C-alpha positions in Angstrom: 160.5 31.4 149.2 163.1 29.1 147.7 161.8 27.2 144.8 163.7 23.8 144.0 163.0 22.5 140.5 164.6 19.3 139.2 163.8 17.0 136.5 165.0 13.3 135.8 166.6 12.6 132.4 165.4 8.9 131.7 167.0 6.7 129.4 165.4 6.6 125.8 162.3 4.4 125.7 163.9 2.5 122.7 166.4 1.1 124.9 163.8 -0.8 127.0 162.0 -1.8 123.8 165.2 -3.2 122.2 165.9 -5.6 125.4 165.5 -9.2 124.8 162.8 -11.1 126.7 165.4 -12.6 128.9 167.1 -9.2 129.6 163.7 -7.8 130.4 163.2 -10.4 133.1 166.5 -9.5 134.9 165.9 -6.9 137.8 169.7 -6.2 137.7 169.2 -4.8 134.1 166.6 -2.4 135.4 168.6 -1.4 138.3 171.6 -0.8 136.2 169.5 1.3 133.9 168.1 3.5 136.6 171.4 3.9 138.1 172.7 5.3 134.7 170.0 7.9 134.6 171.4 11.4 135.5 169.4 13.9 137.7 170.0 17.3 136.3 169.1 20.2 138.6 167.6 23.2 137.0 168.7 26.8 138.2 167.4 27.3 141.9 165.9 30.7 141.1 164.0 32.4 138.3 165.2 36.0 138.1 163.7 38.9 136.2 165.5 42.2 135.8 164.4 45.4 134.3 167.5 46.1 132.0 170.9 45.1 130.8 173.2 46.4 133.6 171.2 44.3 136.1 171.2 41.4 133.9 175.0 41.5 133.9 175.0 41.9 137.8 172.6 39.1 138.5 174.2 36.8 136.2 177.7 37.5 137.6 176.5 36.6 141.1 174.1 34.1 140.3 176.0 31.9 137.8 174.5 28.6 137.1 172.1 28.8 140.1 169.8 31.3 138.5 167.9 31.8 135.4 168.0 35.5 134.5 165.8 37.4 132.0 165.1 41.0 131.2 161.7 42.4 131.2 162.6 45.3 128.9 163.4 44.4 125.4 166.8 45.8 123.8 166.2 49.1 122.0 163.4 50.2 124.4 163.8 53.1 126.8 163.8 51.8 130.4 162.3 54.9 131.8 159.3 55.0 129.3 158.8 51.4 129.1 155.2 50.0 129.5 155.0 46.2 130.1 152.7 44.3 127.9 150.7 41.0 128.8 153.7 38.9 127.7 156.1 40.5 130.0 153.7 40.5 132.9 153.0 36.7 132.3 156.8 36.1 132.4 157.0 38.0 135.6 154.3 36.1 137.3 156.5 32.9 137.2 159.6 34.7 138.6 161.0 34.3 142.1 162.8 37.7 142.1 162.3 40.9 140.3 165.2 43.1 140.4 165.0 46.9 139.6 167.7 49.7 139.6 165.4 52.1 141.7 165.7 55.8 142.3 162.8 56.4 140.0 164.3 55.1 136.8 161.6 52.5 136.3 158.3 54.4 137.5 156.1 51.7 136.0 157.4 48.8 138.3 154.8 49.2 141.1 152.0 49.2 138.6 153.6 46.0 136.9 154.0 44.1 140.2 150.4 45.0 141.2 149.1 43.7 137.9 151.1 40.4 138.3 149.4 39.7 141.7 151.9 37.1 142.7 152.3 36.5 146.4 155.6 34.6 145.9 157.3 37.5 143.8 160.0 39.3 145.7 161.0 42.8 144.4 164.6 43.8 145.0 165.7 47.4 144.8 169.4 47.3 143.9 169.8 51.1 144.7 169.7 50.4 148.5 172.8 51.8 150.3 173.8 54.0 147.1 174.4 57.8 148.0 172.1 59.4 145.4 172.9 62.6 143.5 170.1 65.0 143.7 168.9 66.6 140.4 170.5 70.2 140.1 173.5 68.6 141.9 176.2 71.0 141.5 179.8 70.2 140.4 179.1 66.7 139.3 176.1 67.5 137.3 175.8 70.8 135.3 172.8 69.5 133.1 170.4 71.6 131.1 167.3 69.5 131.1 164.0 70.1 133.0 163.4 66.5 134.4 162.5 67.2 138.0 159.1 65.7 137.6 160.7 62.4 137.1 162.0 62.3 140.6 164.5 64.2 142.9 167.7 62.0 142.0 169.7 61.0 139.2 168.9 57.3 138.6 172.0 56.4 136.6 173.7 54.7 139.4 174.9 51.7 137.6 177.5 53.8 135.4 179.7 54.0 138.7 182.0 51.1 139.5 181.7 51.8 143.1 177.8 51.8 142.8 177.9 48.6 140.7 179.6 46.8 143.6 176.8 48.0 145.9 174.0 46.9 143.6 175.7 43.5 143.0 176.0 42.9 146.8 172.3 43.7 147.2 171.6 41.1 144.5 173.9 38.7 146.3 171.8 39.2 149.6 168.6 38.7 147.8 169.8 35.5 146.2 170.9 34.1 149.6 167.5 35.1 151.2 165.9 33.2 148.5 168.2 30.2 148.0 170.2 29.8 151.3 171.7 26.5 150.3 173.7 28.6 147.5 175.1 31.1 150.1 178.8 30.2 149.6 178.4 30.1 145.9 176.7 33.4 145.6 179.2 35.0 148.1 182.2 33.6 146.0 180.8 35.0 142.8 180.2 38.3 144.3 183.7 38.4 145.6 185.2 37.6 142.1 182.9 40.2 140.5 183.6 42.8 143.0 187.5 42.3 142.6 187.3 42.8 139.0 185.3 46.1 139.5 188.0 47.3 142.0 190.7 46.4 139.6 189.1 48.6 136.8 188.6 51.3 139.2 192.2 51.4 140.5 193.4 51.2 136.9 192.0 54.7 136.1 191.7 56.6 139.4 195.3 57.8 139.6 195.3 58.6 135.8 192.4 60.9 136.3 193.9 62.5 139.3 196.9 63.6 137.3 194.9 65.3 134.7 194.7 69.0 134.4 191.4 69.2 132.6 188.6 67.1 134.2 185.4 68.3 132.4 183.7 66.2 129.8 180.8 67.3 127.5 178.2 64.6 127.0 175.0 64.6 124.9 172.9 63.1 127.8 173.7 63.6 131.4 174.4 60.0 132.6 177.8 60.1 134.0 177.4 62.1 137.2 178.1 59.0 139.4 181.2 58.2 137.3 182.4 61.6 137.5 181.8 61.6 141.3 184.0 58.5 141.4 186.9 59.9 139.7 186.6 63.7 140.6 185.5 64.7 137.1 182.9 67.0 136.0 180.2 66.6 133.3 178.4 69.2 131.4 175.4 67.9 129.1 173.4 69.1 126.0 170.5 67.2 127.2 169.4 66.6 130.8 169.3 63.5 132.9 166.2 62.1 131.0 167.2 63.5 127.6 163.8 65.1 127.0 163.5 67.9 124.4 165.9 69.7 122.2 168.5 72.3 123.5 167.6 75.7 122.7 170.0 78.4 121.0 171.0 79.8 124.4 171.9 76.4 125.8 174.0 75.7 122.8 175.6 79.0 122.8 176.6 78.5 126.6 178.0 75.1 125.8 180.2 76.4 123.0 181.6 79.1 125.3 182.1 76.7 128.0 183.8 74.2 125.8 186.3 76.7 124.3 187.2 78.0 127.8 187.8 74.5 128.9 189.8 73.2 126.0 187.1 70.5 125.3 188.2 68.3 122.4 185.4 65.8 122.2 181.6 65.5 122.7 180.5 62.1 124.0 177.3 60.5 122.7 175.5 57.1 123.5 176.1 54.3 121.2 172.3 53.8 120.6 171.4 57.7 120.4 171.2 59.8 117.3 174.4 61.6 117.1 173.0 64.7 115.4 172.9 67.0 118.6 176.5 66.0 119.7 177.6 66.7 116.1 176.0 70.0 116.0 178.1 71.1 119.2 181.2 69.4 118.1 181.1 71.2 114.7 180.8 74.5 116.5 183.9 74.0 118.6 185.9 72.0 116.2 185.8 68.8 118.4 185.2 65.2 117.8 182.3 63.0 118.5 183.0 59.9 120.5 180.7 57.2 121.4 180.3 55.7 124.9 177.9 53.0 126.5 175.0 53.5 128.8 174.6 49.9 129.4 170.7 50.0 129.5 170.7 47.7 126.3 172.9 44.8 125.2 175.5 46.6 123.2 178.1 45.1 120.7 178.2 41.7 122.6 180.3 43.2 125.4 180.1 42.5 129.1 179.4 45.3 131.7 183.1 45.4 132.7 184.2 45.6 128.9 181.9 48.4 128.3 182.9 50.4 131.4 186.5 49.8 130.5 185.8 51.3 127.0 183.9 54.2 128.6 186.8 55.0 130.9 189.2 54.7 128.1 187.4 57.2 125.9 187.0 59.6 128.7 190.5 59.5 129.6 191.7 60.0 126.1 189.3 62.9 125.7 190.6 64.7 128.7 194.2 63.8 128.3 
């Protein structure tokens, strides 16, 4: 399915017009002019992803050989997104369409069918990730009722380990679509995976040494991160952040927080902090902001945002 696109940057027409009659009759001049013209290759692949974390992974692996765009505008909830004609038209011209999977983008099948492109390859980046089931015990004590969305927690990209798996799936898709770039994609992936490993290693031993390992979050998005580092999350809202917590839920969280010496409630950067502030006021804790990396945030890369998340969580627990 590899599509190669190239274009020739010709010398400005004014150059030829300005040539003298004698010069115009010299074939050597034309040969020289065309020898100076540069052939510039456009990216080999046109890639569309659903949201920001995937944009980061595809860009890291694809480098200059891919042109990556997001179908979901920043500020829009990826789970409830409904593509319009404009997004579907852009998707029609893509070579690859990368989604996170595990039910996070339930609209994908409908969108791909509407596009009707025989040349579009859909890539599920969750392949090979060990999913966490909703109602999943120690790593995920959430209070939402989101089972109608699917059976697994879809926030897989907020794990450095999962990020490496997702990036590798993207690498394999790029190689399959653009085999001539195999070595390039492999090297880019290796570099990105090494940086993921370095960040993981920087915090793993720190978290193991902590006495308290439970975090309180406004929205249950960190189950996979908690699994990576042996932590536990308890949340005000469930995996899909639907509905408001009732008085009984808040009372239970207040009691839990006091018993576990919780000093901070974590909330998303693009979410309203009111729910987190309500709980924090009850237990005398701070509200601290973390990134979910569904949207572009503060001009920071995936690795930069994950590093800040880990720093905030570690500071909270220590």
